[in-house]
BAZA-529963 format. One record per residue (C-alpha): residue number from 1; residue in one letter; chain; z negated, x negated, y. Coordinates in steps of 0.2 Angstrom, whole numbers, always signed. Layout:
N
num:residu:chaine:z:x:y
NUM:A:A:Z:X:Y
...
This chain:
739
num:residu:chaine:z:x:y
1:M:A:+129:-844:+297
2:A:A:+133:-841:+315
3:A:A:+116:-834:+316
4:M:A:+109:-850:+312
5:E:A:+119:-859:+325
6:G:A:+115:-845:+339
7:D:A:+96:-848:+335
8:R:A:+98:-868:+336
9:V:A:+106:-864:+352
10:A:A:+94:-853:+357
11:E:A:+78:-867:+354
12:L:A:+93:-881:+359
13:G:A:+91:-871:+379
14:A:A:+73:-870:+378
15:E:A:+70:-888:+375
16:L:A:+81:-892:+388
17:R:A:+75:-879:+401
18:A:A:+55:-888:+397
19:C:A:+63:-905:+401
20:M:A:+74:-901:+416
21:A:A:+58:-891:+423
22:R:A:+50:-908:+432
23:F:A:+65:-909:+440
24:K:A:+65:-892:+449
25:S:A:+67:-894:+467
26:R:A:+65:-874:+471
27:E:A:+63:-857:+462
28:D:A:+78:-849:+453
29:H:A:+88:-838:+465
30:V:A:+93:-822:+456
31:S:A:+107:-809:+461
32:R:A:+102:-792:+457
33:D:A:+116:-777:+456
34:E:A:+111:-760:+463
35:N:A:+102:-756:+450
36:G:A:+92:-770:+449
37:V:A:+100:-778:+434
38:E:A:+102:-799:+436
39:K:A:+119:-801:+440
40:G:A:+118:-822:+439
41:R:A:+104:-835:+444
42:V:A:+106:-850:+453
43:K:A:+94:-866:+449
44:F:A:+90:-880:+459
45:F:A:+86:-898:+454
46:D:A:+84:-915:+463
47:L:A:+89:-927:+450
48:R:A:+90:-942:+464
49:G:A:+82:-958:+457
50:V:A:+82:-952:+439
51:T:A:+88:-965:+426
52:E:A:+90:-964:+408
53:D:A:+74:-971:+405
54:K:A:+66:-956:+411
55:F:A:+67:-945:+395
56:D:A:+62:-948:+379
57:D:A:+73:-950:+363
58:K:A:+71:-933:+360
59:E:A:+75:-926:+375
60:K:A:+91:-938:+374
61:A:A:+97:-931:+357
62:N:A:+95:-913:+365
63:M:A:+105:-920:+379
64:A:A:+120:-926:+368
65:E:A:+120:-911:+358
66:A:A:+120:-901:+371
67:M:A:+135:-907:+378
68:R:A:+144:-906:+362
69:V:A:+140:-886:+362
70:L:A:+146:-887:+380
71:R:A:+162:-896:+374
72:E:A:+166:-885:+362
73:R:A:+165:-870:+373
74:K:A:+174:-876:+386
75:Q:A:+189:-879:+372
76:K:A:+187:-861:+368
77:G:A:+190:-855:+386
78:Q:A:+168:-849:+386
79:Q:A:+162:-850:+403
80:L:A:+150:-862:+407
81:P:A:+136:-865:+420
82:K:A:+144:-872:+438
83:V:A:+135:-885:+445
84:I:A:+136:-891:+461
85:K:A:+131:-906:+468
86:I:A:+124:-909:+487
87:T:A:+127:-925:+496
88:P:A:+125:-931:+514
89:Q:A:+145:-924:+513
90:N:A:+142:-905:+510
91:M:A:+125:-906:+517
92:E:A:+128:-899:+536
93:A:A:+139:-885:+528
94:F:A:+125:-880:+516
95:L:A:+113:-879:+531
96:R:A:+125:-868:+542
97:Q:A:+125:-857:+527
98:S:A:+105:-859:+525
99:R:A:+103:-854:+546
100:A:A:+114:-840:+546
101:K:A:+100:-832:+535
102:Y:A:+86:-833:+549
103:N:A:+82:-826:+566
104:V:A:+75:-838:+577
105:V:A:+60:-831:+589
106:E:A:+60:-841:+601
107:N:A:+46:-832:+611
108:M:A:+34:-829:+598
109:P:A:+17:-829:+607
110:T:A:+5:-838:+600
111:Q:A:-14:-845:+606
112:T:A:-23:-863:+608
113:L:A:-38:-863:+596
114:N:A:-54:-872:+600
115:N:A:-48:-887:+590
116:G:A:-31:-890:+600
117:K:A:-20:-882:+585
118:R:A:-10:-866:+589
119:I:A:-9:-849:+580
120:P:A:+5:-838:+582
121:L:A:-1:-821:+586
122:I:A:+9:-811:+574
123:G:A:+7:-815:+553
124:L:A:+12:-806:+540
125:G:A:-3:-798:+528
126:T:A:-1:-800:+509
127:W:A:-17:-790:+504
128:K:A:-13:-775:+490
129:S:A:+5:-781:+488
130:K:A:+11:-777:+469
131:A:A:+14:-793:+457
132:G:A:+33:-798:+460
133:E:A:+35:-790:+478
134:I:A:+27:-803:+489
135:K:A:+38:-819:+487
136:Q:A:+51:-805:+493
137:A:A:+41:-800:+508
138:T:A:+38:-819:+513
139:L:A:+56:-824:+511
140:H:A:+59:-807:+523
141:A:A:+46:-813:+536
142:L:A:+51:-830:+537
143:R:A:+69:-827:+540
144:A:A:+63:-813:+550
145:G:A:+54:-824:+563
146:Y:A:+37:-825:+555
147:R:A:+29:-841:+557
148:H:A:+11:-836:+552
149:I:A:+8:-832:+533
150:D:A:-11:-825:+529
151:C:A:-16:-828:+511
152:A:A:-30:-825:+501
153:E:A:-37:-833:+485
154:Y:A:-43:-815:+478
155:Y:A:-26:-807:+484
156:A:A:-19:-816:+466
157:N:A:-1:-818:+475
158:E:A:-2:-836:+481
159:H:A:+9:-842:+466
160:E:A:+23:-830:+472
161:I:A:+21:-835:+490
162:G:A:+22:-854:+487
163:Q:A:+38:-850:+479
164:A:A:+44:-840:+494
165:L:A:+38:-857:+505
166:Q:A:+49:-869:+492
167:I:A:+64:-857:+493
168:V:A:+64:-857:+515
169:F:A:+57:-875:+514
170:A:A:+72:-881:+504
171:E:A:+85:-873:+513
172:G:A:+80:-885:+529
173:V:A:+79:-871:+543
174:V:A:+60:-870:+542
175:K:A:+49:-883:+539
176:R:A:+32:-884:+534
177:E:A:+25:-889:+550
178:D:A:+33:-871:+558
179:V:A:+22:-861:+546
180:F:A:+3:-858:+550
181:L:A:-5:-853:+532
182:T:A:-22:-846:+531
183:S:A:-31:-843:+514
184:K:A:-47:-838:+510
185:L:A:-61:-844:+501
186:W:A:-68:-832:+488
187:N:A:-85:-828:+483
188:N:A:-88:-837:+467
189:H:A:-81:-854:+476
190:H:A:-94:-854:+490
191:G:A:-105:-871:+480
192:R:A:-103:-889:+487
193:E:A:-92:-894:+469
194:S:A:-83:-875:+469
195:V:A:-75:-877:+485
196:K:A:-62:-893:+484
197:P:A:-55:-887:+469
198:A:A:-53:-871:+473
199:V:A:-44:-875:+487
200:Q:A:-33:-888:+478
201:K:A:-27:-873:+467
202:I:A:-22:-866:+482
203:L:A:-12:-877:+488
204:R:A:-5:-880:+469
205:D:A:-1:-863:+469
206:L:A:+5:-862:+489
207:K:A:+16:-878:+485
208:V:A:+10:-887:+501
209:N:A:-2:-904:+504
210:H:A:-14:-894:+518
211:L:A:-17:-876:+524
212:D:A:-18:-874:+542
213:L:A:-33:-861:+541
214:L:A:-45:-859:+528
215:L:A:-59:-847:+530
216:I:A:-74:-840:+521
217:H:A:-68:-822:+513
218:W:A:-84:-815:+512
219:P:A:-103:-819:+517
220:V:A:-106:-816:+500
221:T:A:-107:-826:+482
222:G:A:-111:-812:+471
223:N:A:-130:-816:+469
224:V:A:-145:-805:+466
225:G:A:-160:-810:+479
226:P:A:-168:-811:+495
227:T:A:-155:-824:+502
228:V:A:-135:-828:+499
229:Q:A:-135:-841:+487
230:P:A:-126:-854:+487
231:S:A:-130:-852:+505
232:I:A:-116:-853:+518
233:R:A:-123:-869:+524
234:E:A:-118:-875:+508
235:T:A:-100:-868:+508
236:W:A:-97:-873:+527
237:Q:A:-99:-892:+525
238:A:A:-90:-892:+509
239:M:A:-76:-884:+520
240:E:A:-80:-898:+534
241:D:A:-78:-911:+522
242:L:A:-58:-903:+517
243:V:A:-55:-906:+537
244:S:A:-61:-923:+537
245:E:A:-49:-926:+522
246:G:A:-34:-916:+529
247:L:A:-34:-905:+517
248:V:A:-38:-890:+530
249:H:A:-33:-892:+547
250:S:A:-44:-879:+553
251:I:A:-59:-868:+545
252:G:A:-67:-851:+551
253:V:A:-75:-834:+543
254:S:A:-69:-820:+538
255:N:A:-80:-803:+540
256:F:A:-94:-810:+550
257:S:A:-106:-805:+561
258:T:A:-110:-813:+576
259:K:A:-127:-815:+571
260:K:A:-119:-823:+555
261:V:A:-107:-836:+565
262:D:A:-123:-840:+579
263:D:A:-131:-847:+560
264:I:A:-114:-858:+559
265:L:A:-115:-864:+576
266:A:A:-131:-870:+574
267:Y:A:-128:-883:+562
268:A:A:-107:-885:+562
269:K:A:-100:-901:+566
270:V:A:-83:-891:+565
271:K:A:-84:-877:+574
272:P:A:-78:-860:+568
273:A:A:-61:-859:+575
274:V:A:-57:-841:+568
275:L:A:-65:-825:+567
276:Q:A:-56:-813:+556
277:V:A:-60:-794:+556
278:E:A:-56:-777:+556
279:V:A:-49:-773:+574
280:H:A:-38:-758:+579
281:P:A:-41:-743:+591
282:Y:A:-52:-735:+578
283:W:A:-61:-750:+578
284:R:A:-59:-758:+594
285:Q:A:-76:-771:+591
286:D:A:-77:-774:+610
287:S:A:-93:-784:+610
288:L:A:-89:-796:+596
289:L:A:-73:-799:+605
290:T:A:-84:-803:+620
291:Y:A:-94:-813:+611
292:C:A:-81:-824:+602
293:Q:A:-72:-824:+619
294:E:A:-89:-833:+626
295:K:A:-90:-843:+612
296:G:A:-72:-851:+611
297:I:A:-68:-843:+593
298:H:A:-51:-833:+592
299:V:A:-50:-817:+582
300:T:A:-38:-810:+571
301:A:A:-36:-793:+566
302:Y:A:-35:-788:+549
303:S:A:-30:-769:+547
304:P:A:-22:-767:+562
305:L:A:-14:-751:+557
306:G:A:-31:-743:+552
307:S:A:-28:-747:+534
308:P:A:-20:-731:+531
309:D:A:-16:-737:+512
310:S:A:-35:-740:+507
311:S:A:-40:-722:+511
312:T:A:-42:-718:+493
313:M:A:-47:-735:+486
314:F:A:-63:-734:+497
315:Q:A:-64:-713:+496
316:R:A:-61:-712:+515
317:K:A:-63:-696:+522
318:G:A:-59:-692:+540
319:P:A:-44:-694:+554
320:K:A:-29:-707:+550
321:L:A:-26:-719:+565
322:M:A:-8:-718:+561
323:D:A:-7:-700:+564
324:D:A:-19:-700:+580
325:P:A:-9:-688:+591
326:V:A:-12:-700:+605
327:L:A:-4:-713:+596
328:A:A:+11:-702:+592
329:S:A:+12:-697:+612
330:V:A:+13:-715:+616
331:A:A:+24:-720:+604
332:S:A:+36:-704:+607
333:K:A:+34:-709:+627
334:L:A:+38:-728:+625
335:N:A:+53:-724:+610
336:K:A:+42:-736:+598
337:S:A:+35:-734:+581
338:P:A:+18:-730:+580
339:A:A:+16:-747:+571
340:Q:A:+25:-755:+584
341:C:A:+12:-748:+598
342:L:A:-2:-751:+587
343:I:A:+3:-771:+586
344:R:A:+7:-771:+602
345:W:A:-11:-764:+607
346:G:A:-19:-778:+597
347:I:A:-10:-793:+606
348:Q:A:-14:-785:+622
349:H:A:-31:-782:+615
350:G:A:-32:-803:+614
351:T:A:-32:-803:+595
352:S:A:-18:-811:+584
353:I:A:-14:-798:+571
354:L:A:-8:-798:+553
355:P:A:+3:-780:+548
356:K:A:+7:-779:+530
357:S:A:+24:-772:+523
358:V:A:+34:-776:+508
359:N:A:+49:-764:+516
360:E:A:+61:-777:+523
361:G:A:+66:-765:+538
362:R:A:+46:-763:+544
363:I:A:+43:-781:+542
364:K:A:+56:-783:+555
365:S:A:+51:-771:+566
366:N:A:+34:-772:+565
367:L:A:+40:-790:+574
368:D:A:+49:-781:+589
369:V:A:+35:-780:+599
370:I:A:+36:-797:+610
371:D:A:+48:-794:+625
372:W:A:+38:-776:+631
373:E:A:+21:-771:+634
374:L:A:+10:-756:+634
375:P:A:+10:-751:+652
376:R:A:-10:-751:+655
377:E:A:-12:-732:+656
378:D:A:-8:-731:+636
379:Y:A:-15:-747:+632
380:E:A:-32:-738:+641
381:S:A:-29:-723:+632
382:L:A:-28:-731:+614
383:C:A:-44:-741:+620
384:G:A:-51:-723:+623
385:L:A:-51:-716:+606
386:V:A:-67:-708:+602
387:T:A:-66:-711:+583
388:Q:A:-75:-728:+581
389:E:A:-77:-732:+561
390:R:A:-72:-745:+548
391:M:A:-60:-742:+539
392:V:A:-67:-756:+525
393:N:A:-86:-755:+527
394:G:A:-91:-768:+515
395:S:A:-102:-756:+505
396:F:A:-95:-765:+486
397:W:A:-106:-780:+492
398:L:A:-121:-770:+493
399:N:A:-136:-772:+479
400:P:A:-153:-764:+481
401:S:A:-159:-780:+475
402:G:A:-151:-790:+489
403:P:A:-145:-800:+498
404:Y:A:-137:-784:+507
405:K:A:-146:-770:+502
406:T:A:-139:-760:+517
407:L:A:-122:-762:+527
408:E:A:-136:-764:+541
409:D:A:-141:-782:+530
410:L:A:-124:-785:+529
411:W:A:-117:-782:+547
412:D:A:-132:-783:+557
413:V:A:-130:-770:+564
414:P:A:-138:-751:+560
415:H:A:-128:-739:+554
416:D:A:-139:-724:+555
417:A:A:-143:-717:+573
418:E:A:-160:-721:+575
419:A:A:-159:-739:+571
420:F:A:-142:-739:+581
421:L:A:-152:-735:+595
422:R:A:-167:-744:+593
423:Q:A:-156:-760:+590
424:S:A:-145:-755:+607
425:R:A:-161:-752:+617
426:A:A:-167:-770:+616
427:K:A:-151:-776:+626
428:Y:A:-157:-764:+641
429:N:A:-169:-768:+655
430:V:A:-176:-748:+660
431:V:A:-180:-750:+679
432:E:A:-191:-734:+681
433:N:A:-194:-736:+698
434:M:A:-175:-739:+705
435:P:A:-177:-734:+723
436:T:A:-166:-719:+727
437:Q:A:-160:-711:+740
438:T:A:-155:-692:+739
439:L:A:-137:-686:+748
440:N:A:-135:-672:+760
441:N:A:-126:-664:+746
442:G:A:-141:-664:+736
443:K:A:-135:-680:+726
444:R:A:-146:-694:+722
445:I:A:-138:-713:+725
446:P:A:-145:-729:+717
447:L:A:-151:-739:+732
448:I:A:-145:-755:+724
449:G:A:-126:-756:+716
450:L:A:-113:-769:+709
451:G:A:-102:-774:+721
452:T:A:-84:-779:+712
453:W:A:-73:-785:+725
454:K:A:-65:-800:+726
455:S:A:-69:-805:+707
456:K:A:-56:-814:+697
457:A:A:-45:-805:+683
458:G:A:-57:-806:+666
459:E:A:-72:-807:+674
460:I:A:-79:-790:+680
461:K:A:-80:-782:+663
462:Q:A:-93:-793:+658
463:A:A:-102:-795:+674
464:T:A:-103:-775:+674
465:L:A:-112:-775:+656
466:H:A:-123:-789:+662
467:A:A:-127:-776:+677
468:L:A:-130:-760:+668
469:R:A:-138:-768:+654
470:A:A:-150:-777:+667
471:G:A:-155:-759:+675
472:Y:A:-141:-757:+690
473:R:A:-134:-738:+689
474:H:A:-125:-739:+704
475:I:A:-106:-747:+702
476:D:A:-95:-749:+717
477:C:A:-77:-749:+713
478:A:A:-60:-748:+722
479:E:A:-43:-744:+717
480:Y:A:-35:-759:+729
481:Y:A:-48:-771:+719
482:A:A:-36:-767:+703
483:N:A:-50:-772:+692
484:E:A:-56:-753:+688
485:H:A:-49:-755:+670
486:E:A:-62:-770:+666
487:I:A:-77:-758:+672
488:G:A:-69:-745:+662
489:Q:A:-69:-754:+646
490:A:A:-88:-760:+650
491:L:A:-94:-742:+652
492:Q:A:-85:-736:+637
493:I:A:-96:-749:+627
494:V:A:-113:-745:+637
495:F:A:-110:-727:+633
496:A:A:-105:-731:+617
497:E:A:-122:-739:+614
498:G:A:-130:-724:+618
499:V:A:-144:-730:+630
500:V:A:-137:-725:+647
501:K:A:-125:-711:+648
502:R:A:-113:-708:+661
503:E:A:-125:-695:+671
504:D:A:-136:-711:+675
505:V:A:-123:-722:+681
506:F:A:-117:-718:+699
507:L:A:-99:-720:+701
508:T:A:-90:-725:+718
509:S:A:-70:-727:+720
510:K:A:-60:-728:+735
511:L:A:-44:-722:+739
512:W:A:-31:-735:+745
513:N:A:-20:-734:+761
514:N:A:-3:-731:+751
515:H:A:-11:-713:+744
516:H:A:-17:-705:+761
517:G:A:-4:-692:+759
518:R:A:-10:-673:+751
519:E:A:+2:-675:+736
520:S:A:-4:-693:+732
521:V:A:-24:-691:+734
522:K:A:-25:-680:+718
523:P:A:-14:-694:+706
524:A:A:-21:-707:+713
525:V:A:-40:-700:+709
526:Q:A:-32:-697:+691
527:K:A:-26:-714:+687
528:I:A:-44:-722:+695
529:L:A:-52:-709:+684
530:R:A:-42:-714:+667
531:D:A:-43:-732:+670
532:L:A:-64:-730:+674
533:K:A:-62:-719:+656
534:V:A:-73:-705:+664
535:N:A:-70:-687:+671
536:H:A:-77:-688:+688
537:L:A:-83:-698:+701
538:D:A:-98:-697:+709
539:L:A:-92:-704:+726
540:L:A:-73:-705:+733
541:L:A:-70:-715:+750
542:I:A:-56:-718:+759
543:H:A:-58:-736:+760
544:W:A:-51:-741:+779
545:P:A:-43:-727:+792
546:V:A:-26:-736:+789
547:T:A:-10:-728:+779
548:G:A:+1:-744:+784
549:N:A:+13:-734:+796
550:V:A:+20:-738:+813
551:G:A:+16:-727:+830
552:P:A:+2:-721:+841
553:T:A:-9:-711:+828
554:V:A:-11:-715:+809
555:Q:A:-1:-704:+797
556:P:A:-3:-694:+785
557:S:A:-17:-690:+794
558:I:A:-36:-694:+791
559:R:A:-38:-673:+793
560:E:A:-23:-672:+779
561:T:A:-31:-684:+767
562:W:A:-50:-677:+770
563:Q:A:-44:-659:+765
564:A:A:-36:-667:+749
565:M:A:-51:-673:+744
566:E:A:-62:-659:+747
567:D:A:-50:-651:+736
568:L:A:-56:-665:+723
569:V:A:-74:-657:+726
570:S:A:-69:-642:+722
571:E:A:-60:-646:+706
572:G:A:-77:-656:+701
573:L:A:-67:-671:+697
574:V:A:-76:-680:+713
575:H:A:-97:-675:+717
576:S:A:-96:-683:+736
577:I:A:-84:-689:+747
578:G:A:-86:-700:+762
579:V:A:-79:-716:+771
580:S:A:-78:-734:+771
581:N:A:-74:-745:+788
582:F:A:-74:-729:+799
583:S:A:-83:-730:+817
584:T:A:-93:-716:+824
585:K:A:-79:-710:+834
586:K:A:-70:-706:+818
587:V:A:-83:-700:+808
588:D:A:-87:-687:+823
589:D:A:-69:-683:+823
590:I:A:-71:-677:+803
591:L:A:-86:-669:+807
592:A:A:-74:-658:+817
593:Y:A:-65:-650:+805
594:A:A:-74:-654:+788
595:K:A:-78:-641:+775
596:V:A:-88:-655:+765
597:K:A:-97:-666:+776
598:P:A:-96:-684:+774
599:A:A:-110:-690:+761
600:V:A:-109:-709:+764
601:L:A:-101:-722:+776
602:Q:A:-101:-738:+768
603:V:A:-100:-755:+782
604:E:A:-103:-771:+783
605:V:A:-122:-773:+785
606:H:A:-132:-789:+786
607:P:A:-145:-799:+797
608:Y:A:-129:-805:+807
609:W:A:-121:-789:+809
610:R:A:-137:-778:+809
611:Q:A:-125:-760:+813
612:D:A:-142:-752:+823
613:S:A:-131:-740:+835
614:L:A:-120:-735:+819
615:L:A:-136:-733:+808
616:T:A:-146:-723:+821
617:Y:A:-130:-710:+824
618:C:A:-128:-709:+804
619:Q:A:-148:-703:+802
620:E:A:-144:-692:+815
621:K:A:-128:-685:+806
622:G:A:-138:-685:+789
623:I:A:-125:-696:+783
624:H:A:-130:-711:+771
625:V:A:-125:-729:+774
626:T:A:-121:-740:+759
627:A:A:-119:-759:+766
628:Y:A:-106:-771:+759
629:S:A:-106:-789:+760
630:P:A:-126:-789:+763
631:L:A:-126:-809:+760
632:G:A:-114:-811:+773
633:S:A:-99:-812:+762
634:P:A:-100:-831:+760
635:D:A:-84:-833:+749
636:S:A:-73:-823:+762
637:S:A:-74:-836:+776
638:T:A:-57:-845:+769
639:M:A:-48:-828:+769
640:F:A:-53:-823:+785
641:Q:A:-50:-842:+792
642:R:A:-67:-838:+797
643:K:A:-79:-853:+808
644:G:A:-96:-851:+816
645:P:A:-112:-850:+804
646:K:A:-115:-843:+788
647:L:A:-128:-831:+786
648:M:A:-134:-839:+768
649:D:A:-137:-854:+776
650:D:A:-148:-847:+791
651:P:A:-163:-858:+796
652:V:A:-175:-843:+798
653:L:A:-169:-835:+782
654:A:A:-173:-851:+772
655:S:A:-190:-850:+779
656:V:A:-193:-833:+775
657:A:A:-187:-836:+756
658:S:A:-198:-852:+754
659:K:A:-212:-843:+764
660:L:A:-210:-828:+750
661:N:A:-205:-840:+735
662:K:A:-189:-828:+733
663:S:A:-172:-833:+734
664:P:A:-161:-831:+750
665:A:A:-152:-817:+741
666:Q:A:-165:-808:+737
667:C:A:-174:-809:+754
668:L:A:-158:-801:+760
669:I:A:-156:-789:+748
670:R:A:-174:-782:+751
671:W:A:-169:-784:+770
672:G:A:-156:-772:+769
673:I:A:-166:-759:+760
674:Q:A:-180:-757:+771
675:H:A:-166:-757:+783
676:G:A:-161:-742:+778
677:T:A:-146:-745:+768
678:S:A:-141:-746:+749
679:I:A:-132:-761:+747
680:L:A:-120:-771:+735
681:P:A:-122:-787:+730
682:K:A:-108:-797:+722
683:S:A:-108:-808:+706
684:V:A:-101:-811:+690
685:N:A:-116:-825:+685
686:E:A:-128:-815:+675
687:G:A:-144:-825:+680
688:R:A:-139:-819:+699
689:I:A:-135:-802:+695
690:K:A:-154:-799:+684
691:S:A:-161:-808:+701
692:N:A:-153:-799:+715
693:L:A:-160:-785:+705
694:D:A:-177:-792:+706
695:V:A:-181:-783:+724
696:I:A:-191:-769:+720
697:D:A:-209:-771:+717
698:W:A:-212:-781:+732
699:E:A:-206:-780:+751
700:L:A:-203:-792:+766
701:P:A:-220:-792:+778
702:R:A:-215:-784:+793
703:E:A:-215:-801:+803
704:D:A:-201:-808:+791
705:Y:A:-192:-792:+792
706:E:A:-193:-792:+811
707:S:A:-189:-812:+811
708:L:A:-171:-808:+801
709:C:A:-169:-793:+811
710:G:A:-168:-804:+828
711:L:A:-156:-815:+822
712:V:A:-147:-820:+838
713:T:A:-130:-822:+828
714:Q:A:-121:-805:+828
715:E:A:-100:-805:+821
716:R:A:-92:-797:+809
717:M:A:-89:-808:+793
718:V:A:-74:-796:+789
719:S:A:-63:-789:+803
720:A:A:-49:-779:+804
721:K:A:-36:-792:+810
722:F:A:-24:-788:+798
723:W:A:-22:-770:+801
724:I:A:-18:-773:+820
725:H:A:+1:-771:+826
726:P:A:+9:-772:+844
727:S:A:+16:-754:+841
728:G:A:+1:-746:+833
729:P:A:-9:-736:+828
730:Y:A:-23:-750:+831
731:K:A:-15:-761:+844
732:T:A:-33:-771:+848
733:Q:A:-48:-772:+837
734:K:A:-55:-760:+850
735:D:A:-45:-747:+846
736:F:A:-51:-751:+828
737:W:A:-68:-750:+830
738:D:A:-68:-739:+844
739:E:A:-78:-752:+853
């Protein structure tokens, strides 16, 4: 009899649970002991507006029977379920209790997407979590301060994430609009008729009414044949419809090459907002990031720690990023974890990042990257790691019948050395007859170089790439320009592409005024080398005969500086040395004691400041002259408060250019070569960079060269007035230039 009553109570409980399930407001909260055994369970229901007519006769009878059972248990002194009613009166206390669980990150970095939406730069990755783990991990993350959760249909855990979101939103601290939710469309849902139902299921699982971002997970549908079917275009247009309906706010792609993104851009009405790809110091993706920056597409980095737990899955051998000794050294120096350094690197590299963990401590630790930065030298050292390979290479999508027969097909980049070189060579213009000059030590300097002064932050990396791919083989840098780290990034990309090698490029840098002391010269040059990511300079110049001291003579002396530079030649850190902005008298002073003769003097030279006497002197001494500001420094007139004629506007120059069907800039560059100098035209515009190099296969006719040599205006565009001081060592411009 007792057994029958027990069975009925169990049956009654099941029926009541089913009845009440439709009024559930959030998932149960379960507390467990240290052994994981359930100690208690709290169920949540929202019964506002619920009246008797919401229940059928059977449900009413079950409830009446349940009330009888509960009364009997109460009379026997048995423990009953506790019911807490949330009212306006106790809501504030409930919210206070909820807020205590949450950490608020006031300064979470975000990026504005091309549609005006903002994406938090640190998100929780949810791939490869075991069943039952990701709900708690999501709760830990949102309570720790994360506001970006990266999900996917394929991960088969969005229902758990939805349970966590339901709990969080019910606690009232974090609202739906505070959380950026990404999901990804799996390969079997690319057809127009499949996209919306797949997204509706995602929304049901996540228990939300919209996604912040929907991505195509892979450019793959599982079909066999020459092309992807359904086409990416069909999928993209179905996703655009979801944006119009408000089910999705932004759309993008994952694991797409730049070529495949270009294909989408050709027909997209809604531009891709995000490209999610693998990015970390072992797979930097510099070219892809540059492409996305140009196209206004934000990059999210998955596997930012180098995907350490997927090596077994993909049978991957070789070095592991998390074990890299350079990373270990940086982490130790900064007293941070390797993971924190990699996450911070990703932010500084220009991506949002998705560290993955289900461990509460690591989830919190991974977020502790906001209030500090990797020092530039540490960021650059991680950028310089030699290993470059995908950890998730997509080989599982290859099929001998297509659409992707090889990794080259999938990624639109070659994966064997010869094919890689073929594709790289297509980017490069080879200038077979680049004019050069042999220096007094036998080294050769190309006569046309890229000037890098006064470029805005972020511009010179791309300008250097344009120049080297256009055929330049001479880059003029300087410590003072504060952009050598960008030039180093460009050099790293170029050398990795395998067409241009280090020995093909002539690199000049200049020692700034505060590094003239013997003990300062080598550390300054070592930093220049780190920034440029090379092991030697082709040419090191003293930038100005100035140290900033006040008094009758320059201190530390130029002799001290020069001798320290000679030591660098002996050590192989520098191949040639010289000076910039020095007069003939100051060069004579150096020649009196130099063991290593100055190879180059870099000074301002152009038709408005020909420097004929100085050029004659240098020719006699065997010193090559490099001309800076060969176009007359048109953009520095404001800086130097300079008035008077501008060389680029000179009517004689205009007439020569028109006659020869060349640009004024090309005529001035050609004049500089014929005048006996190497020259450093400066531009960050790809078209002008290429145009400035188009001066090799022609000459200025003698009468045109002579007419430019005869321009009456003769004045410096870059004066030394900022180095003049009444207490010396230079009291007047005449003191400085020894005129």
